[in-house]
C-alpha positions in Angstrom: -60.0 -168.8 34.9 -57.9 -166.5 37.0 -54.5 -165.3 36.3 -53.9 -164.1 39.9 -54.5 -160.6 39.2 -52.3 -160.3 36.4 -53.1 -157.1 34.5 -54.2 -156.8 30.9 -52.6 -153.4 30.6 -49.4 -153.5 32.9 -47.6 -156.7 31.7 -45.3 -154.7 29.4 -43.8 -153.0 32.7 -43.4 -156.5 34.3 -41.5 -157.4 31.1 -39.8 -154.2 31.0 -38.1 -154.6 34.7 -37.3 -157.9 34.3 -35.3 -156.9 31.2 -33.4 -154.1 33.0 -33.2 -155.1 36.4 -34.9 -153.8 39.5 -32.6 -150.6 40.4 -31.7 -149.5 44.0 -33.6 -146.5 45.5 -31.3 -143.6 46.3 -32.0 -142.4 49.8 -31.6 -138.7 48.8 -33.6 -139.3 45.4 -36.3 -136.6 46.4 -33.8 -133.8 47.6 -32.1 -132.8 44.2 -31.6 -129.2 43.4 -34.2 -127.2 41.4 -33.7 -127.1 37.6 -35.5 -125.8 34.7 -34.6 -128.6 32.1 -38.0 -130.6 32.7 -40.3 -127.5 32.0 -42.4 -127.7 28.7 -42.8 -124.4 26.8 -46.0 -122.7 27.7 -47.6 -122.2 24.5 -50.1 -119.6 26.0 -53.2 -121.9 25.6 -56.5 -121.1 27.4 -56.9 -123.0 30.4 -59.0 -126.3 29.9 -59.1 -127.9 26.5 -57.8 -126.3 23.3 -60.2 -125.4 20.5 -61.1 -127.9 18.0 -60.5 -130.9 20.8 -61.9 -133.9 19.8 -64.3 -135.9 22.2 -64.9 -139.7 21.0 -65.3 -143.1 22.2 -63.3 -146.4 21.2 -64.2 -150.0 20.7 -62.4 -152.8 18.5 -63.7 -155.3 16.0 -63.2 -158.7 17.8 -64.8 -157.3 20.9 -68.2 -156.1 19.6 -68.9 -157.1 16.1 -69.8 -160.7 16.4 -71.2 -162.5 13.0 -67.4 -164.2 12.8 -68.9 -166.6 10.0 -70.5 -163.8 7.8 -69.5 -162.4 4.4 -66.5 -165.1 4.0 -64.6 -163.8 7.2 -61.8 -166.1 8.3 -60.9 -167.3 11.6 -58.6 -165.2 13.9 -56.3 -166.6 16.4 -58.7 -165.1 19.1 -61.7 -167.3 17.7 -59.4 -170.4 18.4 -58.4 -169.1 21.8 -61.7 -168.2 23.2 -63.2 -171.5 22.1 -60.5 -173.5 24.2 -62.2 -174.3 27.5 -60.4 -172.4 30.4 -58.8 -169.7 28.5 -62.0 -167.3 28.9 -63.7 -166.6 32.2 -66.9 -168.4 32.5 -65.8 -169.9 28.8 -67.1 -166.8 26.9 -66.6 -165.9 23.4 -67.2 -163.5 20.9 -69.1 -165.3 18.2 -72.1 -163.0 18.8 -70.6 -160.3 21.4 -72.5 -157.0 20.7 -73.7 -158.0 17.5 -72.5 -154.7 16.3 -72.4 -156.1 12.7 -75.9 -156.0 12.6 -76.7 -153.2 15.2 -74.2 -150.8 14.0 -76.7 -148.0 12.8 -78.2 -148.2 16.5 -74.6 -147.9 18.0 -74.0 -144.9 16.0 -77.0 -143.2 17.2 -75.6 -144.3 20.9 -72.3 -141.9 20.0 -74.5 -139.2 18.5 -76.7 -139.2 21.7 -73.3 -138.4 23.6 -72.5 -135.6 21.3 -69.3 -137.5 20.5 -67.7 -136.0 17.4 -65.0 -138.9 16.7 -65.2 -142.7 16.9 -62.2 -145.1 17.3 -62.6 -148.5 15.9 -60.9 -151.3 14.5 -61.0 -153.2 11.2 -60.8 -157.3 11.2 -58.0 -158.1 9.5 -59.9 -161.6 8.9 -62.9 -160.1 7.1 -60.6 -158.2 4.4 -57.9 -161.2 4.0 -59.5 -164.3 5.4 -56.1 -165.9 4.9 -54.0 -163.5 6.0 -52.4 -162.5 2.8 -53.0 -163.3 -1.0 -56.5 -162.0 -2.7 -58.6 -159.8 -0.5 -62.1 -160.8 0.1 -64.4 -158.8 -2.1 -67.1 -158.5 0.7 -64.2 -157.6 3.3 -64.6 -154.0 3.5 -68.4 -153.9 2.9 -69.2 -153.7 6.3 -67.0 -150.8 7.2 -68.3 -149.1 4.0 -71.8 -149.1 5.6 -70.4 -148.0 9.0 -68.4 -145.3 7.8 -71.1 -143.9 5.6 -73.5 -143.9 8.7 -70.7 -142.2 11.0 -70.2 -139.3 8.5 -73.7 -138.9 8.2 -74.4 -138.3 11.7 -71.2 -136.1 12.1 -69.0 -138.3 13.6 -65.4 -138.6 12.3 -63.9 -142.1 12.1 -60.6 -143.2 13.2 -59.6 -146.6 12.1 -57.1 -149.1 14.1 -55.7 -151.5 11.5 -54.7 -154.4 14.0 -56.3 -154.8 17.2 -55.1 -158.3 17.9 -57.2 -160.4 15.7 -54.7 -162.0 13.7 -55.6 -164.2 10.8 -55.4 -167.7 12.2 -54.0 -169.1 8.8 -50.8 -166.6 9.6 -50.1 -168.1 12.7 -50.6 -171.5 11.4 -48.7 -171.0 8.2 -45.7 -168.7 9.8 -46.0 -168.6 13.4 -47.8 -165.4 13.2 -45.4 -162.5 14.5 -42.4 -164.9 15.0 -41.9 -164.3 11.2 -41.3 -161.1 9.0 -43.8 -162.9 6.7 -46.6 -161.6 8.9 -45.2 -158.2 9.2 -45.0 -158.0 5.5 -48.7 -159.3 5.3 -49.8 -156.7 7.7 -48.3 -153.9 5.4 -50.2 -155.3 2.3 -53.4 -155.5 4.3 -53.0 -152.0 5.4 -52.0 -150.6 2.0 -55.2 -152.3 0.8 -57.4 -150.9 3.5 -56.1 -147.2 3.2 -56.5 -147.5 -0.8 -60.2 -148.3 0.0 -61.3 -146.3 2.8 -58.9 -143.3 2.8 -61.5 -141.2 1.1 -63.5 -141.1 4.3 -61.1 -142.1 7.0 -58.1 -139.6 7.5 -56.4 -141.0 10.5 -55.1 -144.9 10.6 -53.8 -146.2 13.7 -51.4 -149.2 12.8 -51.2 -151.5 15.9 -52.9 -151.2 19.1 -51.0 -152.1 22.3 -47.9 -153.7 20.9 -46.8 -154.6 24.5 -50.0 -155.9 25.6 -50.3 -158.8 22.9 -46.7 -159.3 22.6 -46.3 -160.2 26.3 -49.7 -161.8 27.3 -50.1 -163.7 24.0 -46.4 -164.8 23.4 -44.7 -164.6 27.0 -47.5 -165.3 29.5 -49.7 -167.5 27.2 -53.0 -165.9 28.7 -54.1 -164.0 25.5 -54.0 -165.1 22.0 -52.3 -167.0 20.5 -51.4 -168.5 23.8 -47.6 -169.3 23.6 -44.8 -169.2 26.1 -41.9 -168.3 24.1 -38.2 -168.1 25.1 -36.9 -164.7 25.7 -34.9 -164.4 22.5 -38.1 -165.4 20.6 -40.1 -162.9 22.4 -38.0 -160.5 21.4 -38.1 -161.5 17.9 -41.8 -161.1 17.8 -41.4 -157.6 19.5 -38.9 -156.6 16.9 -41.4 -158.0 13.9 -44.4 -156.2 15.2 -42.4 -152.9 15.4 -41.3 -153.8 11.6 -45.0 -154.4 10.7 -45.9 -151.1 12.0 -43.0 -149.4 10.1 -44.1 -151.0 7.0 -47.9 -150.3 7.4 -46.9 -146.7 7.6 -45.0 -146.8 4.3 -47.7 -148.8 2.6 -50.4 -146.3 3.9 -48.2 -143.5 2.6 -48.2 -145.1 -0.7 -51.7 -146.5 -1.2 -53.6 -143.7 1.1 -55.1 -140.7 -0.6 -53.3 -137.2 0.2 -53.4 -135.8 3.5 -54.0 -139.4 5.2 -52.3 -139.5 8.6 -50.8 -142.3 10.5 -49.5 -143.3 13.8 -49.2 -146.1 16.6 -51.4 -146.5 19.7 -49.9 -147.8 22.4 -50.3 -148.4 26.2 -47.2 -146.7 27.3 -45.6 -147.6 30.5 -46.4 -144.4 32.3 -43.9 -143.2 35.0 -45.0 -141.0 37.4 -42.6 -138.8 39.6 -43.5 -139.9 43.1 -42.9 -136.2 44.2 -42.5 -133.5 41.6 -39.1 -132.5 42.1 -36.9 -131.8 39.0 -34.5 -134.9 39.9 -37.7 -137.2 40.1 -39.2 -135.7 37.0 -36.1 -136.2 35.1 -35.9 -140.2 36.4 -39.4 -140.6 35.4 -38.5 -139.3 31.8 -35.5 -141.7 31.9 -37.6 -144.6 33.0 -40.2 -143.8 30.2 -37.8 -143.8 27.5 -36.1 -147.1 28.8 -39.5 -149.1 29.7 -40.9 -148.5 26.2 -37.5 -149.3 24.5 -39.0 -152.1 22.4 -42.0 -150.1 21.2 -42.6 -146.2 21.2 -38.7 -145.5 21.8 -37.4 -147.3 18.7 -40.4 -146.0 16.6 -39.4 -142.5 17.7 -35.7 -142.7 17.7 -35.0 -145.4 15.2 -32.7 -147.4 17.5 -32.9 -149.8 20.4 -31.6 -148.0 23.7 -28.1 -149.2 25.0 -29.6 -150.6 28.0 -32.2 -152.6 26.2 -29.7 -154.5 24.2 -27.0 -154.8 26.7 -29.5 -156.5 28.9 -31.0 -158.7 26.1 -27.4 -159.7 25.3 -27.6 -162.9 23.1 -31.3 -162.9 23.3 -31.8 -159.6 21.5 -33.8 -159.5 18.4 -32.1 -160.1 15.0 -32.5 -156.8 12.8 -30.7 -154.8 10.5 -30.1 -151.0 9.9 -33.0 -151.1 7.0 -35.2 -152.3 9.8 -34.7 -149.6 12.2 -35.1 -147.0 9.4 -38.4 -148.6 8.3 -39.7 -148.8 12.3 -38.8 -145.1 12.4 -40.8 -144.2 9.3 -42.2 -140.6 10.1 -45.6 -140.7 11.7 -48.3 -137.8 12.1 -49.4 -138.5 15.4 -49.0 -140.9 18.8 -51.9 -142.6 20.4 -51.6 -143.1 24.1 -53.7 -145.9 26.0 -53.6 -144.4 29.7 -55.2 -146.3 32.5 -53.0 -146.0 35.4 -49.4 -145.3 36.4 -47.1 -148.4 35.9 -44.8 -146.7 38.5 -44.0 -144.4 40.5 -40.2 -143.1 40.0 -37.7 -141.6 42.2 -34.0 -140.6 41.0 -31.6 -143.1 42.3 -27.8 -143.5 42.3 -27.5 -146.3 39.9 -26.8 -147.0 36.1 -30.3 -146.2 35.2 -30.8 -143.2 37.2 -34.3 -143.9 38.7 -35.8 -146.5 40.6 -39.6 -147.8 41.1 -41.4 -147.7 44.3 -43.5 -150.8 45.4 -47.2 -150.4 45.2 -48.8 -150.8 48.9 -51.4 -153.3 49.5 -53.9 -150.5 50.5 -53.3 -148.5 46.9 -56.7 -147.8 45.9 -58.1 -149.7 42.6 -61.2 -150.1 40.6 -63.3 -153.2 39.9 -60.3 -154.8 38.0 -58.0 -155.3 40.6 -55.1 -154.5 38.1 -56.4 -151.0 37.5 -54.9 -148.7 40.2 -56.3 -145.2 40.4 -53.5 -142.8 39.5 -55.1 -139.8 37.7 -51.7 -138.1 37.4 -50.6 -140.6 34.8 -53.0 -138.7 32.4 -50.7 -135.8 32.9 -47.5 -137.4 33.0 -47.9 -140.0 29.9 -48.4 -137.2 27.3 -46.0 -134.8 28.8 -43.2 -137.2 28.7 -43.8 -138.1 25.1 -44.1 -134.5 24.0 -41.0 -133.8 26.0 -39.0 -136.8 25.3 -39.6 -137.0 21.6 -40.9 -133.8 20.3 -44.2 -135.1 19.6 -46.5 -132.4 18.0 -49.8 -134.5 17.9 -51.0 -136.8 20.8 -54.5 -138.6 20.9 -55.7 -140.5 24.1 -56.8 -143.4 22.4 -58.1 -145.3 25.4 -58.8 -144.3 28.9 -61.7 -145.7 31.0 -62.5 -148.3 33.7 -64.3 -151.1 34.5 -66.9 -151.0 37.4 -69.7 -153.6 39.0 -72.5 -151.9 37.2 -75.2 -153.5 39.1 -78.6 -152.1 37.8 -81.3 -151.1 40.3 -84.7 -152.9 40.0 -85.7 -150.0 37.5 -82.7 -150.8 35.2 -80.6 -147.9 36.3 -76.9 -148.2 36.5 -75.6 -145.6 38.9 -71.7 -145.8 38.1 -70.4 -143.2 40.2 -67.3 -144.9 40.7 -66.8 -144.5 37.0 -67.8 -140.8 37.2 -65.2 -140.4 40.0 -62.3 -141.9 38.0 -63.3 -140.2 34.8 -63.6 -136.8 36.3 -60.1 -137.1 38.2 -58.4 -138.2 35.1 -59.8 -135.6 32.6 -58.8 -132.9 35.5 -55.3 -134.2 34.9 -55.5 -134.0 31.1 -56.8 -130.7 31.4 -54.0 -129.8 33.3 -51.5 -131.2 30.5 -53.3 -129.3 27.6 -53.4 -126.2 29.5 -49.8 -126.3 29.7 -49.1 -126.9 26.1 -49.0 -130.7 25.9 -50.4 -131.3 22.2 -53.4 -133.7 22.8 -55.8 -133.0 20.1 -58.6 -135.7 21.3 -59.7 -138.2 23.7 -61.2 -141.6 23.2 -63.3 -143.1 26.1 -63.0 -146.8 26.5 -65.5 -147.9 25.9 -68.8 -146.8 24.3 -70.6 -150.1 25.4 -69.8 -153.0 27.6 -68.2 -155.8 25.5 -66.1 -158.9 25.2 -63.3 -158.0 27.7 -60.9 -160.5 26.2 -59.6 -162.9 29.0 -62.4 -161.6 31.3 -65.2 -162.5 29.0 -68.4 -160.6 29.5 -67.6 -160.1 33.4 -65.9 -156.7 33.5 -67.8 -153.9 32.2 -66.1 -150.8 30.6 -69.0 -149.2 28.8 -70.9 -145.8 29.1 -73.8 -148.1 27.9 -74.8 -151.4 29.7 -75.5 -154.2 27.5 -77.6 -157.2 28.2 -75.9 -159.7 26.2 -78.8 -162.1 26.1 -81.4 -159.2 24.4 -78.5 -156.9 23.0 -80.3 -154.1 24.7 -78.2 -151.0 25.3 -79.1 -148.7 28.4 -77.0 -145.6 29.0 -75.3 -145.8 32.4 -75.1 -142.6 34.9 -71.6 -142.0 33.4 -73.0 -141.6 29.9 -75.1 -138.5 31.2 -71.6 -137.4 32.7 -69.9 -137.9 29.5 -72.5 -136.1 27.4 -72.2 -133.0 29.9 -68.4 -133.1 29.5 -68.7 -132.8 25.9 -71.4 -130.1 25.7 -69.2 -128.0 28.3 -66.3 -128.0 26.0 -67.9 -127.7 22.8 -66.7 -124.9 20.6 -69.5 -122.5 20.2 
């Protein structure tokens, strides 16, 4: 099914612009006087990546595990959504996917072959609580016990994501999913249970992955699970309940996890890049970043919704209490950022917002996925804005990568030089950020291997390893050699 080029990553920004309105551009936006207010302090780091920088890869449970009916796993909203004809390109589903549930030992060896020292994966909530809440499944975490032991034996540090969109179907049917605070509370209970069981080996937990993606595409546009097209007021309430679930989970992990357990969100931030790097445009990009992330990172890090967000929502604003905001802004240890592209090139503007976006011309370059515009500077400005706006001391790039056609030659080789081009340029911008003192501690490439790419099914490939989904054979692409070399060159000796 085609969604007319709708991005899997950028729908959040569409919603944000519709909420705030489209401000007019100032004719003199690029001509402001110089100012020092936009500079970060130089922390005297050496050029390049800092000592101890973590290099890793990333996946998610529903996209690779398969085994949807094993060990008493319950159904998720994506199981039902994927089995409805027309929802997924070529009517694919993830019942088997990469069969990682059975092949995890082989997949850990793929990571080890890259020299990766960290792995970001997600835990399937329906495996742990098949009904979403109530009594946990005794077998629910057994697979993750095995996976963690295998990772640690191979010298790979586990980073666990607690929610990567596979909501237990029972919560959707019983409570309306994230429309209800009961789901926020159930998520916190699940998070605490996992932390209590696994924090002897997992020291870093990400609460929720890409709030903006699954809220807007799953509950506003209807393309993602659970396939809803809610009213604006209902959508804002879902957004609030998701943020509340994050905050409740943070507190639950603090209570149930072992001492030293660290926690934070992983968000596909709406990255706003100054079109020209003048002080006025840089400041405008910072303002835009704060406002266009108002429903997620901003409220998590400030404990309040911005005035512009609430004013524009009006009667459709979410219902919340001061206690809710206190919970949502519970202190976190780091921020994870999924960075694929610039959502907007921004200039300063003489309007109430102080910023305006520039339109993307039809000729703007993109990767195999038409939505994935090539803008390496997003990898510099995204973390820079977060560090500057909210004084965040620890940042991880939790996803970055690209789809590519990845057609094998007659010998089965995949020479994905387009992916290498993309990664080289984005990593150069990340190096620019770390060399200036932006506190990025690690990078997780999306993805370790080709997988079930949500509504694109198996047609879009993001992996370093090509997967033949008929045989489950994994074959390294040229980009795997590139990434292995990057890791080796930056290894601490």
